[in-house]
C-alpha positions as CSV (number, residue, x, y, z in Angstrom):
1,X,0.0,0.0,0.0
2,X,2.8,2.4,0.8
3,X,6.5,2.8,0.1
4,X,7.1,4.2,3.6
5,X,9.1,2.2,6.0
6,X,6.8,0.2,8.4
7,X,8.0,2.2,11.4
8,X,7.2,5.5,9.6
9,X,3.8,4.3,8.4
10,X,2.8,3.0,11.8
11,X,4.0,6.2,13.5
12,X,1.3,8.1,11.6
13,X,-1.4,6.3,13.7
14,X,0.1,7.8,16.8
15,X,-0.3,11.4,15.6
16,X,-3.5,13.2,16.7
17,X,-5.0,13.0,13.2
18,X,-3.9,9.5,12.5
19,X,-5.1,8.2,15.8
20,X,-8.6,9.8,15.3
21,X,-8.9,8.5,11.7
22,X,-7.7,5.0,12.6
23,X,-10.0,4.8,15.6
24,X,-13.1,6.0,13.6
25,X,-12.4,3.4,10.9
26,X,-11.8,0.6,13.4
27,X,-15.0,1.4,15.3
28,X,-17.0,1.4,12.1
29,X,-15.6,-2.0,11.2
30,X,-16.3,-3.4,14.7
31,X,-19.9,-2.0,14.7
32,X,-20.8,-3.6,11.4
33,X,-18.9,-6.8,11.7
34,X,-20.4,-7.4,15.2
35,X,-17.8,-10.0,16.3
36,X,-18.5,-12.5,19.0
37,X,-15.7,-13.5,21.4
38,X,-15.5,-17.0,19.8
39,X,-15.3,-15.7,16.2
40,X,-12.3,-16.2,14.0
41,X,-11.2,-13.0,12.1
42,X,-9.0,-12.4,9.1
43,X,-7.5,-9.0,8.3
44,X,-6.6,-9.0,4.5
45,X,-3.8,-6.5,3.6
46,X,-3.1,-5.9,7.3
47,X,0.0,-3.8,6.7
48,X,1.7,-3.1,10.0
49,X,-1.2,-4.6,11.9
50,X,-3.0,-1.5,13.3
51,X,-6.5,-2.9,12.7
52,X,-5.5,-6.5,13.6
53,X,-4.2,-5.3,16.9
54,X,-7.4,-3.3,17.5
55,X,-9.5,-6.5,17.3
56,X,-7.0,-8.5,19.3
57,X,-7.2,-5.9,22.1
58,X,-11.0,-6.2,22.0
59,X,-10.7,-9.7,23.4
60,X,-10.9,-11.5,20.0
61,X,-7.9,-13.9,20.3
62,X,-8.5,-15.7,17.0
63,X,-7.3,-12.9,14.7
64,X,-5.0,-13.4,11.7
65,X,-3.4,-10.6,9.6
66,X,-2.1,-11.3,6.1
67,X,-0.1,-9.1,3.8
68,X,2.1,-9.6,0.7
69,X,4.9,-7.5,2.1
70,X,7.2,-9.5,4.4
71,X,8.7,-6.3,6.0
72,X,5.3,-5.1,7.3
73,X,4.5,-8.7,8.6
74,X,7.8,-8.8,10.4
75,X,7.0,-5.4,12.0
76,X,3.5,-6.6,12.9
77,X,4.8,-9.7,14.6
78,X,7.2,-7.7,16.7
79,X,4.4,-5.4,17.8
80,X,1.6,-7.9,18.3
81,X,-0.9,-6.8,20.9
82,X,-1.9,-10.3,22.2
83,X,-1.8,-13.7,20.5
84,X,-2.8,-12.6,17.0
85,X,-1.0,-14.2,14.1
86,X,0.5,-12.7,11.0
87,X,1.1,-14.4,7.7
88,X,2.7,-13.4,4.4
89,X,0.4,-13.9,1.5
90,X,-1.6,-12.3,-1.3
91,X,-5.2,-11.3,-1.2
92,X,-5.7,-12.7,-4.7
93,X,-4.6,-16.2,-3.5
94,X,-5.4,-16.5,0.2
95,X,-3.6,-19.6,1.7
96,X,-6.6,-20.7,3.7
97,X,-9.4,-23.3,3.2
98,X,-12.9,-22.1,2.1
99,X,-15.1,-20.7,4.9
100,X,-12.2,-20.8,7.4
101,X,-13.0,-17.5,9.1
102,X,-16.3,-16.3,10.6
103,X,-15.5,-12.7,9.7
104,X,-13.1,-11.1,7.3
105,X,-12.2,-7.4,6.8
106,X,-9.8,-5.3,4.8
107,X,-8.9,-1.6,5.1
108,X,-8.1,0.1,1.8
109,X,-5.8,-2.7,0.7
110,X,-8.1,-3.5,-2.3
111,X,-7.4,0.0,-3.6
112,X,-3.9,-1.0,-4.4
113,X,-4.6,-4.4,-6.0
114,X,-4.8,-4.5,-9.7
115,X,-7.0,-7.6,-9.9
116,X,-9.5,-6.5,-7.3
117,X,-12.2,-8.9,-8.6
118,X,-9.9,-11.9,-7.8
119,X,-9.2,-10.5,-4.3
120,X,-12.9,-10.1,-3.7
121,X,-13.7,-13.6,-4.8
122,X,-11.0,-14.9,-2.4
123,X,-12.3,-12.9,0.5
124,X,-15.8,-14.3,-0.2
125,X,-14.4,-17.8,-0.4
126,X,-12.7,-17.8,3.0
127,X,-15.6,-16.0,4.8
128,X,-18.1,-18.0,6.7
129,X,-20.5,-15.3,7.9
130,X,-19.7,-11.6,7.2
131,X,-17.2,-9.4,5.6
132,X,-16.4,-5.6,5.7
133,X,-14.1,-4.0,3.1
134,X,-12.9,-0.4,3.4
135,X,-12.3,1.5,0.2
136,X,-11.2,5.0,-0.7
137,X,-14.3,7.0,-1.7
138,X,-13.9,9.1,-4.8
139,X,-16.5,11.8,-4.1
140,X,-14.8,13.0,-1.0
141,X,-12.6,15.9,0.3
142,X,-9.7,13.5,0.7
143,X,-9.8,12.6,-3.0
144,X,-9.7,16.3,-3.9
145,X,-6.5,16.8,-1.8
146,X,-4.7,13.4,-2.1
147,X,-6.2,11.4,-5.0
148,X,-6.1,13.6,-8.1
149,X,-3.6,13.0,-10.9
150,X,-2.6,9.6,-9.7
151,X,-2.5,10.5,-6.0
152,X,0.2,11.9,-3.7
153,X,2.2,10.4,-0.9
154,X,1.0,7.0,0.4
155,X,-2.1,7.4,-1.9
156,X,-0.1,7.3,-5.1
157,X,-1.4,4.7,-7.4
158,X,-4.6,4.1,-5.4
159,X,-7.9,3.3,-7.0
160,X,-10.7,5.5,-5.6
161,X,-14.2,3.9,-5.8
162,X,-17.6,5.4,-6.2
163,X,-20.5,3.9,-4.3
164,X,-22.0,2.6,-7.5
165,X,-18.7,1.0,-8.6
166,X,-18.2,-0.7,-5.2
167,X,-21.8,-2.0,-5.2
168,X,-21.4,-3.3,-8.8
169,X,-18.2,-5.2,-7.9
170,X,-20.1,-7.3,-5.4
171,X,-23.4,-7.5,-7.1
172,X,-21.6,-9.0,-10.2
173,X,-20.7,-11.9,-7.8
174,X,-24.3,-12.3,-6.6
175,X,-23.6,-10.7,-3.2
176,X,-25.8,-8.0,-1.7
177,X,-24.0,-5.3,0.3
178,X,-24.7,-2.2,2.4
179,X,-22.5,0.9,2.2
180,X,-21.3,3.2,5.0
181,X,-18.9,6.1,5.1
182,X,-16.8,7.9,7.6
183,X,-14.1,10.6,7.8
184,X,-15.9,13.4,6.1
185,X,-13.3,16.1,6.9
186,X,-9.9,14.3,6.9
187,X,-8.1,17.2,8.5
188,X,-8.9,15.7,11.9
189,X,-9.5,19.1,13.5
190,X,-12.4,20.2,15.7
191,X,-14.8,20.7,12.8
192,X,-14.0,17.2,11.6
193,X,-14.8,15.8,15.0
194,X,-18.1,17.7,15.2
195,X,-19.2,16.7,11.6
196,X,-18.6,13.0,12.3
197,X,-21.1,13.2,15.2
198,X,-23.7,15.0,13.1
199,X,-23.6,13.2,9.7
200,X,-24.9,9.7,9.6
201,X,-22.7,6.8,8.3
202,X,-25.1,6.6,5.3
203,X,-23.8,9.9,4.0
204,X,-22.2,9.5,0.6
205,X,-19.3,11.9,1.2
206,X,-17.0,10.3,3.7
207,X,-13.5,9.5,2.5
208,X,-13.7,6.0,4.0
209,X,-16.2,3.8,2.2
210,X,-17.1,0.6,4.0
211,X,-18.8,-2.3,2.1
212,X,-20.5,-4.8,4.4
213,X,-22.1,-8.1,3.3
214,X,-23.1,-11.6,4.3
215,X,-21.3,-14.6,3.0
216,X,-23.6,-16.7,0.7
């Protein structure tokens, strides 16, 4: 997802802005996945493990993070929160049996995968009950500042989805989904915090677009 060193990338989540954005996205994931203490969870494209650790700390011991980059997996293993596991592997060819996880989730990793349809099919294959996939939302303020002309910084090369495009990707596979958004003002200032409390997650303008569905 990013050319930044794992330490540099993970440090962003400890800045005031990064902490707020990460927490908002993680809470939205948790709310719509609704994990039970006994559920098994898979984080696809886990990067340095921020969201994997979030679920592990929420008393979900059976959490696995997977990423194609060995360097971020090495970092995630060294900074594990509890007993979560980390595996090197590609989203387009997940090394797990079918229906092997109760819940699966992914945060913006799909935006950097060329063959996203194959990745989605793999996610659906290993999901037993429910999935939640976070995408970058094209009609958002974040796209205006970070996504134009191929993107800047860690967003370079990212694919930004519209709600219609995201829905069509899953509907083509016979899966019905619901869409939610968050992070309407990505600056993370006081106005951003206030807006998040006022606007519903059904608003189309948040920069974080969450696709939620049930396994068939």
